[in-house]
C-alpha positions in Angstrom: -54.7 -52.2 84.2 -53.5 -50.2 87.1 -57.2 -50.2 88.5 -56.7 -54.0 87.7 -53.9 -54.4 89.9 -55.5 -51.7 92.8 -58.2 -54.1 93.2 -56.0 -57.2 93.1 -54.0 -55.9 95.9 -57.1 -54.5 97.9 -58.6 -58.2 97.6 -55.6 -60.1 98.7 -54.8 -57.4 101.6 -58.3 -58.1 103.1 -58.3 -61.8 102.1 -54.9 -62.6 104.2 -55.5 -60.1 106.9 -56.0 -62.5 110.3 -58.8 -60.7 111.4 -59.6 -62.4 115.1 -56.2 -61.7 115.9 -55.8 -59.3 119.4 -53.4 -57.1 117.7 -55.2 -56.8 114.3 -58.3 -56.1 116.0 -56.2 -53.6 118.6 -54.9 -52.0 115.7 -58.0 -51.5 113.9 -59.8 -50.2 117.1 -57.1 -47.8 118.0 -57.2 -46.6 114.4 -60.8 -45.2 114.8 -60.1 -44.2 118.6 -57.9 -41.7 116.7 -60.3 -40.8 114.4 -62.6 -40.0 117.0 -60.1 -38.0 118.8 -59.6 -36.1 115.7 -63.1 -35.4 115.0 -63.6 -33.8 118.7 -60.6 -32.0 119.0 -59.0 -30.5 115.5 -61.6 -30.5 113.2 -64.3 -28.1 114.3 -62.4 -25.5 115.6 -58.9 -25.8 113.9 -59.6 -27.1 110.0 -62.9 -26.0 109.4 -61.8 -22.2 110.0 -58.8 -22.9 108.1 -60.5 -24.0 105.5 -62.3 -20.9 105.4 -59.5 -19.0 105.5 -57.8 -20.9 102.7 -61.2 -19.9 101.0 -60.2 -16.2 101.5 -57.1 -16.0 100.6 -57.8 -18.0 97.2 -60.7 -15.8 96.4 -60.0 -12.3 97.7 -56.5 -11.3 98.3 -53.8 -9.8 95.9 -52.2 -13.4 95.1 -51.1 -11.8 91.4 -48.6 -8.9 93.2 -47.0 -11.6 95.2 -46.0 -13.5 92.3 -45.2 -10.0 90.6 -42.2 -9.7 93.8 -40.2 -13.1 92.4 -39.5 -12.0 89.3 -35.4 -11.4 88.3 -35.8 -7.6 88.8 -36.7 -8.1 92.5 -34.5 -7.4 94.8 -33.3 -10.7 96.8 -34.2 -9.1 100.4 -37.7 -9.1 98.8 -37.8 -11.8 96.7 -36.8 -14.5 99.0 -39.4 -13.7 102.1 -41.7 -13.3 100.0 -41.1 -16.9 98.5 -41.0 -18.5 101.7 -43.9 -17.1 103.1 -45.6 -17.4 99.9 -47.4 -20.7 101.0 -48.8 -19.1 103.5 -50.3 -16.3 101.5 -51.4 -18.0 98.6 -52.3 -21.1 100.5 -51.0 -24.0 98.1 -51.2 -27.6 99.1 -49.0 -30.1 97.8 -51.2 -31.2 94.9 -50.9 -27.6 93.5 -47.6 -26.5 94.4 -45.7 -28.5 91.4 -47.6 -26.9 88.1 -47.3 -23.4 90.4 -43.7 -23.8 91.0 -43.4 -24.8 86.8 -45.1 -21.5 85.8 -43.4 -19.1 87.5 -40.0 -20.6 86.9 -40.8 -20.8 83.2 -42.2 -17.5 83.0 -39.0 -15.7 84.3 -38.2 -16.2 88.0 -34.8 -16.9 89.0 -34.0 -20.1 90.2 -33.6 -19.2 93.9 -36.7 -17.6 94.3 -38.5 -20.7 92.7 -36.8 -23.2 94.4 -37.6 -21.5 97.5 -41.4 -21.0 96.9 -41.0 -24.6 95.8 -39.7 -25.9 99.1 -41.7 -23.8 101.6 -45.1 -24.1 99.8 -46.6 -27.2 101.2 -45.3 -26.7 104.4 -46.2 -23.3 105.3 -50.0 -23.4 105.3 -52.4 -21.7 108.3 -54.0 -25.2 108.4 -50.8 -27.3 108.4 -48.9 -25.2 111.2 -51.8 -25.0 113.3 -52.8 -28.6 113.4 -49.2 -29.4 114.2 -49.1 -26.9 116.9 -52.3 -28.2 118.4 -51.4 -31.8 118.1 -47.6 -32.0 118.5 -47.0 -28.9 120.9 -46.6 -25.1 120.0 -43.1 -25.4 120.5 -42.7 -27.7 117.6 -45.5 -25.6 115.4 -43.2 -22.3 115.9 -40.2 -24.7 115.3 -41.6 -26.0 112.1 -42.3 -22.4 110.7 -39.4 -20.9 111.5 -37.1 -24.0 110.2 -39.1 -24.3 106.9 -38.7 -20.4 106.3 -35.1 -20.4 106.6 -34.2 -23.6 105.6 -36.3 -22.5 102.3 -34.5 -19.0 101.7 -31.0 -20.9 102.5 -32.0 -23.6 99.7 -32.6 -20.9 97.1 -29.6 -19.1 97.7 -27.6 -22.4 97.4 -29.1 -23.0 94.1 -29.1 -19.5 92.7 -25.3 -19.2 93.7 -24.3 -22.6 92.1 -26.5 -22.4 89.0 -26.1 -18.4 88.6 -29.8 -18.1 87.2 -31.5 -15.1 88.1 -34.6 -15.6 85.3 -35.4 -13.9 82.4 -38.0 -11.5 81.3 -40.9 -10.9 83.5 -43.6 -12.4 85.6 -47.1 -11.2 83.8 -50.2 -11.7 85.7 -53.7 -9.9 85.7 -54.6 -8.1 88.6 -58.3 -9.1 88.5 -58.5 -9.5 92.3 -57.0 -6.2 93.4 -61.1 -5.2 93.7 -61.4 -6.3 97.1 -58.5 -4.2 98.6 -58.6 -3.7 102.6 -62.2 -5.6 103.0 -60.3 -8.7 101.9 -57.6 -8.1 104.5 -59.7 -7.5 107.0 -62.1 -9.9 106.7 -58.7 -12.4 106.7 -57.8 -11.0 109.8 -60.8 -11.8 111.2 -60.9 -15.3 110.3 -57.1 -15.2 111.5 -58.2 -13.6 114.9 -60.9 -16.9 115.3 -58.5 -19.6 114.6 -56.1 -18.0 116.9 -57.9 -17.8 119.6 -59.5 -21.3 119.7 -56.1 -22.2 120.1 -55.0 -20.1 123.0 -55.3 -21.6 126.6 -56.9 -18.7 128.4 -60.2 -18.1 130.2 -63.2 -20.1 128.7 -65.7 -17.6 129.1 -63.7 -14.8 127.5 -62.2 -17.3 125.2 -65.6 -18.5 123.9 -67.0 -14.7 124.1 -64.0 -13.6 121.8 -64.7 -16.5 119.3 -68.8 -15.6 119.4 -67.8 -12.1 118.6 -65.6 -12.7 116.0 -67.5 -15.3 114.3 -70.3 -12.8 114.1 -68.5 -10.4 112.5 -67.2 -12.9 109.9 -70.5 -14.0 109.1 -72.2 -10.2 108.9 -69.0 -9.3 106.3 -70.0 -11.8 104.4 -73.1 -11.1 104.1 -73.1 -7.3 103.8 -69.4 -6.8 102.7 -69.0 -8.3 99.5 -71.0 -9.2 96.2 -73.2 -12.4 96.3 -70.8 -14.5 93.9 -67.6 -13.1 95.3 -69.0 -14.6 98.7 -70.4 -18.0 96.3 -66.5 -18.1 94.9 -65.2 -17.7 98.9 -67.7 -20.5 99.8 -66.9 -22.9 96.6 -63.0 -22.5 97.2 -63.8 -23.4 100.9 -65.3 -26.4 99.9 -62.9 -27.4 97.4 -59.9 -27.1 99.9 -62.3 -29.3 102.0 -63.0 -32.3 99.5 -59.5 -32.2 98.6 -57.7 -32.5 102.4 -60.2 -34.2 104.9 -60.8 -37.6 102.7 -57.0 -38.2 103.0 -56.4 -36.5 106.2 -58.9 -38.8 107.8 -57.2 -41.9 105.9 -54.0 -40.9 107.2 -55.2 -40.0 110.8 -56.8 -44.1 110.7 -54.0 -45.9 109.5 -51.7 -43.4 111.6 -53.6 -45.0 114.6 -53.1 -48.9 113.3 -49.5 -47.9 112.9 -49.4 -47.1 116.4 -50.4 -50.5 117.1 -48.7 -52.7 114.5 -45.2 -50.8 114.7 -42.6 -52.7 117.3 -41.8 -49.5 119.2 -38.3 -51.0 119.3 -38.1 -50.2 115.6 -38.8 -46.6 116.0 -36.5 -45.8 119.2 -33.7 -47.4 117.1 -34.0 -45.9 113.9 -35.1 -42.3 115.0 -35.1 -42.5 119.1 -32.9 -40.2 119.4 -31.2 -36.9 118.2 -28.4 -37.9 116.5 -27.3 -37.1 113.1 -28.0 -40.6 111.5 -31.4 -40.2 113.4 -32.3 -37.1 111.7 -30.8 -38.3 108.5 -32.7 -41.4 108.6 -35.9 -39.1 109.5 -35.2 -36.8 106.3 -34.4 -39.3 103.9 -37.3 -41.3 104.7 -39.7 -38.1 104.4 -38.1 -37.3 101.1 -39.5 -41.1 99.9 -42.9 -40.6 101.5 -46.0 -39.3 100.1 -47.8 -37.1 102.8 -51.2 -35.8 101.5 -51.6 -32.5 103.2 -52.2 -32.4 107.1 -51.6 -36.3 106.8 -48.2 -35.9 108.0 -49.5 -34.7 111.6 -51.2 -37.8 112.5 -48.4 -40.1 111.0 -45.7 -38.1 113.2 -48.0 -38.0 116.3 -47.9 -41.9 115.7 -44.3 -42.0 115.1 -43.9 -39.8 118.8 -46.0 -41.8 120.6 -43.5 -45.1 119.7 -40.5 -43.4 120.7 -39.5 -40.7 118.2 -36.9 -37.9 119.3 -37.7 -34.2 118.6 -35.0 -33.7 116.2 -35.8 -36.4 114.0 -39.7 -35.3 114.3 -39.1 -31.8 112.8 -36.8 -33.5 109.8 -39.2 -35.8 109.0 -42.0 -33.1 108.6 -39.7 -30.7 107.1 -38.4 -33.1 104.2 -41.9 -35.0 104.3 -43.8 -32.2 103.0 -41.7 -30.7 100.5 -40.6 -33.9 98.5 -41.6 -37.5 97.6 -40.9 -39.7 94.9 -43.7 -38.5 92.4 -42.9 -34.9 93.0 -39.2 -36.1 92.6 -39.6 -37.1 88.8 -41.9 -34.0 87.8 -39.1 -31.9 89.7 -36.5 -33.8 87.9 -38.4 -33.2 84.1 -38.8 -29.5 85.0 -35.1 -28.9 86.3 -32.9 -31.4 84.6 -31.2 -34.3 86.6 -28.3 -32.4 87.8 -30.1 -29.2 89.3 -32.9 -31.6 90.6 -30.6 -33.8 92.4 -29.0 -31.1 94.0 -31.8 -29.3 95.4 -32.9 -33.2 96.7 -29.6 -33.5 98.6 -30.1 -29.8 100.2 -33.6 -30.6 101.5 -31.9 -33.7 102.9 -29.0 -31.9 104.3 -30.6 -28.9 105.8 -33.7 -30.9 107.1 -31.1 -33.2 109.1 -29.2 -29.8 110.4 -32.1 -27.8 111.8 -33.5 -31.3 113.0 -30.3 -31.7 115.2 -30.7 -28.0 116.1 -34.3 -28.6 117.5 -33.4 -31.9 119.3 -30.2 -30.0 121.1 -32.7 -27.1 122.0 
């Protein structure tokens, strides 16, 4: 039934779209222009290295050691920072954060660290931060990173204070991925160095020479530093991340380009065009209701900024939009219960609004 409805909606949309109208034609063409820009400027030197890094994190770094630090016996000064940055360490995306959250919460993590993990996980991954910085500016990329980590810790602490849950039992994990040790960390740092270098505005000769050196080092280490099955797993995980993310990203980029031409600029400027409380609140609420596939928030926000969205609402939308959506809110309500879930939803909106106002005022 759902497939039939989807096919019907697509048919009706294409049947009634007034192709040949200047605005429609310009909007579609602008979608392809934005895709062209992303393909040339952001895919090869930003997203592709980030996918390889995500594969390295998934296969070679000690995920279990991180998750053990979220248990009820861990000190708050350790568990909360670990929970807040583990999105980057574990390379979780929006499609995997809910089962991971459910797992660590049910297996013994306190509600505070678990909620911190839930909020920060989809927003703090290497690809999202670097794409935000490259497309929307390094100031926003850094603000997104700092604000998300800080808000994640604050939300977790408030949830723990309200509901007084420190967790029960312990988190039992295996340690099969410990065998790579220092080699895995070095391999990760070499790839991270390549990604960071590609984003720097420095002398071009030095930049590309350093990138070449780092690239050759990564290839050499992949060939001779690990067993064949490890390298195959790494390549599989890299491809798995790419095939799950890139199609949605390209679709999001295209529709963001179309949106830039179709959406009246006066609507965006009236609703989100300043750094007032109401504009930031509106951005946070819109973010919680929308669904952003991983990384698609960047081109959509880019389109809205071109239409006049202010700095503060930009950050508020990025913070709330990645952490919540209507589908995820339904799942979270089932996992936590209505009272805890809606407390969490409210905190996301409030903290996203607050940090948006702070960023907009700077």
